[in-house]
TIMARMI-842329 format. One line per field, with one value per atom (N, C-alpha, C, CB): residue in three letters; atom name; residue number from 0; x, z, y. Coordinates in steps of 0.2 Angstrom, whole numbers, plus 5000, padded with zeros to 4 digits. Atoms other than C-alpha are relative to their C-alpha. Glycine has a CB too. Layout:
REM TIMARMI-842329
code <- c(Ala  ...)
site <- c(CA  ...)
pos <- c(NUM  ...)
east <- c(X  ...)
up <- c(Z  ...)
north <- c(Y  ...)
***
This chain:
REM TIMARMI-842329
code <- c(Met  Met  Met  Met  Asp  Asp  Asp  Asp  Ser  Ser  Ser  Ser  Leu  Leu  Leu  Leu  Lys  Lys  Lys  Lys  Asn  Asn  Asn  Asn  Val  Val  Val  Val  Leu  Leu  Leu  Leu  Tyr  Tyr  Tyr  Tyr  Trp  Trp  Trp  Trp  Leu  Leu  Leu  Leu  Ile  Ile  Ile  Ile  Ala  Ala  Ala  Ala  Asn  Asn  Asn  Asn  Ser  Ser  Ser  Ser  Leu  Leu  Leu  Leu  Gly  Gly  Gly  Gly  Gly  Gly  Gly  Gly  Phe  Phe  Phe  Phe  Asn  Asn  Asn  Asn  Arg  Arg  Arg  Arg  Gly  Gly  Gly  Gly  Arg  Arg  Arg  Arg  Ile  Ile  Ile  Ile  Ile  Ile  Ile  Ile  Glu  Glu  Glu  Glu  Glu  Glu  Glu  Glu  Leu  Leu  Leu  Leu  Phe  Phe  Phe  Phe  Thr  Thr  Thr  Thr  Lys  Lys  Lys  Lys  Pro  Pro  Pro  Pro  Gln  Gln  Gln  Gln  Asn  Asn  Asn  Asn  Ala  Ala  Ala  Ala  Asn  Asn  Asn  Asn  Glu  Glu  Glu  Glu  Leu  Leu  Leu  Leu  Ser  Ser  Ser  Ser  Lys  Lys  Lys  Lys  Ser  Ser  Ser  Ser  Leu  Leu  Leu  Leu  Glu  Glu  Glu  Glu  Ile  Ile  Ile  Ile  Glu  Glu  Glu  Glu  Tyr  Tyr  Tyr  Tyr  Lys  Lys  Lys  Lys  Thr  Thr  Thr  Thr  Ile  Ile  Ile  Ile  Arg  Arg  Arg  Arg  Tyr  Tyr  Tyr  Tyr  His  His  His  His  Leu  Leu  Leu  Leu  Lys  Lys  Lys  Lys  Val  Val  Val  Val  Leu  Leu  Leu  Leu  Glu  Glu  Glu  Glu  Glu  Glu  Glu  Glu  Asn  Asn  Asn  Asn  Gly  Gly  Gly  Gly  Leu  Leu  Leu  Leu  Leu  Leu  Leu  Leu  Thr  Thr  Thr  Thr  Ser  Ser  Ser  Ser  Val  Val  Val  Val  Gly  Gly  Gly  Gly  Gly  Gly  Gly  Gly  Gly  Gly  Gly  Gly  Tyr  Tyr  Tyr  Tyr  Gly  Gly  Gly  Gly  Arg  Arg  Arg  Arg  Thr  Thr  Thr  Thr  Tyr  Tyr  Tyr  Tyr  Phe  Phe  Phe  Phe  Pro  Pro  Pro  Pro  Thr  Thr  Thr  Thr  Glu  Glu  Glu  Glu  Thr  Thr  Thr  Thr  Leu  Leu  Leu  Leu  Glu  Glu  Glu  Glu  Thr  Thr  Thr  Thr  Asn  Asn  Asn  Asn  Lys  Lys  Lys  Lys  Gln  Gln  Gln  Gln  Tyr  Tyr  Tyr  Tyr  Phe  Phe  Phe  Phe  Ala  Ala  Ala  Ala  Glu  Glu  Glu  Glu  Ile  Ile  Ile  Ile  Trp  Trp  Trp  Trp  Asp  Asp  Asp  Asp  Lys  Lys  Lys  Lys  Ile  Ile  Ile  Ile  Gly  Gly  Gly  Gly  Lys  Lys  Lys  Lys  Lys  Lys  Lys  Lys  Pro  Pro  Pro  Pro  Asn  Asn  Asn  Asn  Lys  Lys  Lys  Lys  Asp  Asp  Asp  Asp)
site <- c(N  CA  C  CB  N  CA  C  CB  N  CA  C  CB  N  CA  C  CB  N  CA  C  CB  N  CA  C  CB  N  CA  C  CB  N  CA  C  CB  N  CA  C  CB  N  CA  C  CB  N  CA  C  CB  N  CA  C  CB  N  CA  C  CB  N  CA  C  CB  N  CA  C  CB  N  CA  C  CB  N  CA  C  CB  N  CA  C  CB  N  CA  C  CB  N  CA  C  CB  N  CA  C  CB  N  CA  C  CB  N  CA  C  CB  N  CA  C  CB  N  CA  C  CB  N  CA  C  CB  N  CA  C  CB  N  CA  C  CB  N  CA  C  CB  N  CA  C  CB  N  CA  C  CB  N  CA  C  CB  N  CA  C  CB  N  CA  C  CB  N  CA  C  CB  N  CA  C  CB  N  CA  C  CB  N  CA  C  CB  N  CA  C  CB  N  CA  C  CB  N  CA  C  CB  N  CA  C  CB  N  CA  C  CB  N  CA  C  CB  N  CA  C  CB  N  CA  C  CB  N  CA  C  CB  N  CA  C  CB  N  CA  C  CB  N  CA  C  CB  N  CA  C  CB  N  CA  C  CB  N  CA  C  CB  N  CA  C  CB  N  CA  C  CB  N  CA  C  CB  N  CA  C  CB  N  CA  C  CB  N  CA  C  CB  N  CA  C  CB  N  CA  C  CB  N  CA  C  CB  N  CA  C  CB  N  CA  C  CB  N  CA  C  CB  N  CA  C  CB  N  CA  C  CB  N  CA  C  CB  N  CA  C  CB  N  CA  C  CB  N  CA  C  CB  N  CA  C  CB  N  CA  C  CB  N  CA  C  CB  N  CA  C  CB  N  CA  C  CB  N  CA  C  CB  N  CA  C  CB  N  CA  C  CB  N  CA  C  CB  N  CA  C  CB  N  CA  C  CB  N  CA  C  CB  N  CA  C  CB  N  CA  C  CB  N  CA  C  CB  N  CA  C  CB  N  CA  C  CB  N  CA  C  CB  N  CA  C  CB  N  CA  C  CB  N  CA  C  CB  N  CA  C  CB  N  CA  C  CB  N  CA  C  CB  N  CA  C  CB  N  CA  C  CB  N  CA  C  CB  N  CA  C  CB  N  CA  C  CB)
pos <- c(0  0  0  0  1  1  1  1  2  2  2  2  3  3  3  3  4  4  4  4  5  5  5  5  6  6  6  6  7  7  7  7  8  8  8  8  9  9  9  9  10  10  10  10  11  11  11  11  12  12  12  12  13  13  13  13  14  14  14  14  15  15  15  15  16  16  16  16  17  17  17  17  18  18  18  18  19  19  19  19  20  20  20  20  21  21  21  21  22  22  22  22  23  23  23  23  24  24  24  24  25  25  25  25  26  26  26  26  27  27  27  27  28  28  28  28  29  29  29  29  30  30  30  30  31  31  31  31  32  32  32  32  33  33  33  33  34  34  34  34  35  35  35  35  36  36  36  36  37  37  37  37  38  38  38  38  39  39  39  39  40  40  40  40  41  41  41  41  42  42  42  42  43  43  43  43  44  44  44  44  45  45  45  45  46  46  46  46  47  47  47  47  48  48  48  48  49  49  49  49  50  50  50  50  51  51  51  51  52  52  52  52  53  53  53  53  54  54  54  54  55  55  55  55  56  56  56  56  57  57  57  57  58  58  58  58  59  59  59  59  60  60  60  60  61  61  61  61  62  62  62  62  63  63  63  63  64  64  64  64  65  65  65  65  66  66  66  66  67  67  67  67  68  68  68  68  69  69  69  69  70  70  70  70  71  71  71  71  72  72  72  72  73  73  73  73  74  74  74  74  75  75  75  75  76  76  76  76  77  77  77  77  78  78  78  78  79  79  79  79  80  80  80  80  81  81  81  81  82  82  82  82  83  83  83  83  84  84  84  84  85  85  85  85  86  86  86  86  87  87  87  87  88  88  88  88  89  89  89  89  90  90  90  90  91  91  91  91  92  92  92  92  93  93  93  93  94  94  94  94  95  95  95  95  96  96  96  96  97  97  97  97  98  98  98  98  99  99  99  99)
east <- c(5002  4425  5004  4992  4995  4436  4996  5001  5002  4434  4996  5005  5004  4429  4994  5005  5006  4416  4995  5000  5004  4409  4997  5004  5002  4409  4995  5006  5005  4400  4993  5003  5006  4387  4996  5002  5003  4384  4997  5005  5002  4383  4994  5005  5005  4372  4994  5004  5005  4362  4997  5003  5003  4360  4999  5005  5001  4357  4995  5006  5005  4343  5005  4996  4997  4349  5005  5004  4996  4359  4999  5000  5002  4349  5003  4993  4997  4354  5008  4998  4993  4372  5002  5003  4999  4372  4999  4996  5001  4365  5006  4993  4995  4378  5007  5002  4994  4392  5000  5002  5001  4385  5001  4993  5000  4384  5007  4996  4993  4402  5005  5002  4996  4409  4999  4997  5001  4402  5004  4993  4996  4410  5001  4998  4999  4417  4995  5007  5005  4404  5000  4993  5000  4401  4993  5001  5006  4386  4994  5000  5006  4375  4999  5002  5001  4378  4996  5006  5004  4373  4993  5004  5007  4358  4995  5000  5004  4352  4999  5003  5000  4356  4996  5007  5004  4349  4993  5004  5006  4335  4999  4994  5000  4339  5002  5005  4999  4339  5007  4996  4993  4356  5002  5001  4998  4357  5001  4995  4999  4354  5006  4993  4994  4367  5006  5001  4995  4379  5001  5000  5000  4375  5003  4993  4998  4378  5007  4996  4993  4394  5005  5001  4996  4401  5001  4997  4999  4397  5004  4993  4995  4405  5007  4997  4993  4420  5003  5001  4997  4422  5002  4995  4999  4421  5005  4994  4995  4435  4998  5004  5003  4424  5001  4993  5000  4425  5006  4994  4995  4438  4998  5008  5003  4436  5006  4995  4995  4446  4997  5004  5003  4443  4997  4995  5004  4432  4994  5005  5006  4416  4995  5001  5005  4402  5003  4995  4996  4415  5003  5005  4997  4421  4998  4999  5002  4422  5001  5003  4999  4420  5001  4993  4998  4428  5000  5007  4999  4428  5007  4998  4993  4444  5003  5001  4997  4457  4998  5008  5002  4453  4993  5000  5006  4435  5000  4995  5000  4439  5003  5005  4996  4451  4995  5006  5005  4437  4993  5000  5007  4422  4995  5001  5004  4416  4996  5004  5004  4411  4994  5005  5006  4400  4995  5002  5005  4392  4997  5004  5003  4389  4995  5006  5005  4380  4995  5004  5005  4371  4995  5003  5004  4365  4996  5004  5004  4360  4994  5005  5006  4349  4995  5002  5004  4341  4999  4993  5000  4345  4993  5001  5006  4329  5001  4995  5000  4326  4999  4995  5001  4328  4993  5005  5007  4311  5000  4997  5000  4316  4996  5007)
up <- c(5004  5360  4994  4997  5006  5347  4994  5001  5007  5329  4997  4996  5003  5324  5003  5001  4997  5336  4998  5008  5003  5330  4993  4999  5007  5312  5000  4996  5000  5317  5003  5006  4998  5327  4995  5006  5006  5312  4995  4997  5005  5300  5002  4997  4997  5311  5003  5004  4996  5323  4998  5007  5002  5315  4993  5003  5007  5297  4997  4996  5003  5286  4997  4995  5003  5281  5005  4994  4995  5297  5003  5006  4998  5302  4995  5001  5005  5286  5000  4993  4999  5288  5006  5000  4993  5306  4998  5005  5002  5299  4996  4997  5004  5286  5004  4994  4996  5298  5004  5004  4996  5310  4996  5003  5004  5296  4998  4994  5002  5290  5006  4997  4994  5308  5000  5006  5000  5306  4995  4999  5006  5289  4995  4998  5006  5274  4995  4997  5005  5260  4994  5003  5006  5243  5000  4993  5000  5239  4999  4995  5002  5232  5006  4994  4994  5248  5005  5002  4995  5259  4998  5001  5002  5249  5001  4992  4998  5251  5007  4996  4993  5269  5004  5003  4997  5274  4997  5001  5004  5262  4999  5004  5002  5256  4992  5004  5007  5238  4998  4997  5002  5229  4999  4994  5001  5224  5006  4995  4993  5242  5003  5004  4997  5248  4997  4999  5004  5235  5003  4992  4998  5240  5007  5000  4993  5259  5000  5004  5000  5256  4997  4995  5002  5246  5005  4994  4995  5260  5006  5003  4995  5273  4998  5002  5002  5263  4999  4993  5001  5259  5007  4996  4993  5278  5004  5003  4997  5282  5004  5003  4996  5290  4997  5002  5003  5277  4995  4996  5005  5265  4995  5002  5004  5250  4996  4995  5004  5239  4994  5005  5006  5222  4996  5001  5004  5209  4997  4994  5003  5200  5005  4994  4996  5207  5006  4996  4995  5217  5006  4997  4995  5227  5007  4998  4993  5245  5005  5002  4995  5260  5006  5000  4993  5277  5004  5000  4996  5292  5000  5007  5000  5292  5007  4999  4994  5305  5005  4998  4995  5314  5003  4997  4998  5315  5004  4994  4996  5321  5007  4996  4994  5334  5005  4999  4996  5340  4999  4998  5001  5338  5006  5000  4995  5355  4999  5007  5002  5348  4996  4996  5004  5335  5005  4995  4995  5349  5004  5004  4996  5360  4997  5003  5004  5347  4998  4994  5002  5340  5005  4996  4994  5357  5002  5006  4998  5361  4996  5000  5004  5346  5000  4993  4999  5350  4994  5001  5006  5333  4996  5002  5004  5326  4995  5006  5005  5311  5003  4994  4998  5313  4998  4996  5001  5314  4996  5006  5004  5302  4994  4998)
north <- c(5006  5685  4999  5001  5002  5676  5002  4993  4998  5682  4994  5002  5006  5664  4999  4993  5001  5663  5006  5001  4995  5680  4998  5007  5002  5673  4995  4998  5006  5657  5003  4995  4997  5667  5004  5005  4996  5679  4995  5004  5005  5664  4995  4997  5005  5653  5003  4995  4998  5662  5007  5001  4993  5680  5001  5005  4999  5677  4995  5000  5004  5670  4994  5003  5006  5652  4997  5002  5003  5650  4993  5005  5007  5635  4995  4999  5005  5626  5000  5002  5000  5631  4996  5007  5004  5624  4993  5002  5007  5608  4997  4999  5002  5607  4999  5005  5001  5610  4994  5006  5006  5597  4994  5001  5006  5584  4999  5001  5001  5588  4998  5006  5003  5585  4993  5004  5007  5568  4996  4998  5003  5564  5005  4993  4995  5574  4997  5000  5002  5574  5005  5000  4995  5582  5003  4996  4997  5593  4996  5006  5004  5580  4995  4995  5004  5569  5004  4997  4996  5583  5002  5007  4999  5587  4994  5001  5006  5569  4999  4994  5002  5567  5005  4999  4995  5584  5002  5006  4999  5584  5008  4998  4993  5602  5000  5004  4999  5607  5001  5006  5000  5604  5008  4997  4993  5623  5004  5003  4997  5628  4998  4999  5003  5617  5003  4992  4997  5624  5007  4999  4993  5642  5000  5003  5000  5638  4998  4996  5003  5628  5006  4994  4995  5643  5006  5003  4995  5655  4998  5002  5002  5644  4999  4993  5001  5641  5007  4997  4993  5660  5003  5004  4998  5663  4996  5001  5003  5651  4994  5004  5005  5638  4993  5001  5007  5624  5001  4998  5001  5618  4995  4999  5005  5607  4997  5003  5003  5595  4997  4994  5003  5589  5006  4995  4995  5598  4997  5002  5002  5597  4997  4995  5003  5586  4996  4996  5004  5576  5004  4995  4996  5591  4998  5008  5003  5585  5006  4994  4995  5597  4998  5004  5001  5597  5006  4996  4994  5608  5002  4999  4998  5618  4998  5008  5002  5614  5005  5000  4995  5630  4999  5007  5002  5625  4994  4999  5006  5608  5001  4995  4998  5615  5004  5004  4996  5627  4997  5007  5003  5615  5002  4992  4998  5620  5007  5001  4994  5637  4999  5005  5002  5629  4997  4995  5003  5618  5005  4995  4995  5632  5004  5005  4996  5643  4995  5003  5004  5628  4998  4994  5002  5623  5006  4997  4994  5641  5002  5006  4998  5644  4994  5001  5006  5627  4996  5003  5004  5619  5001  4993  4999  5627  5006  5003  4995  5638  5007  4999  4993  5657  5002  5004  4998  5665  5007  5001  4994  5680  5000  5001)
***
């Protein structure tokens, strides 16, 4: 199994908060957004969005441009190239919250 796939599986399917991380990634595949836009579109608390963005960026799945409130997030080139891994995992867990 590819290491990116392992990281995606761990962050989405095997950890608390994985459902929200999956929703964030799914939303960012549609268009780049800042934390405030994601908070509104996904109806998730701003601080929660910021936490998940940090986790995803630290694990090499997202990148950002700009600073402060306008910092805009994008999937990394690696994630874009391997989008099928995300789709496979996201479909497998049924796009439902973890029951942990």
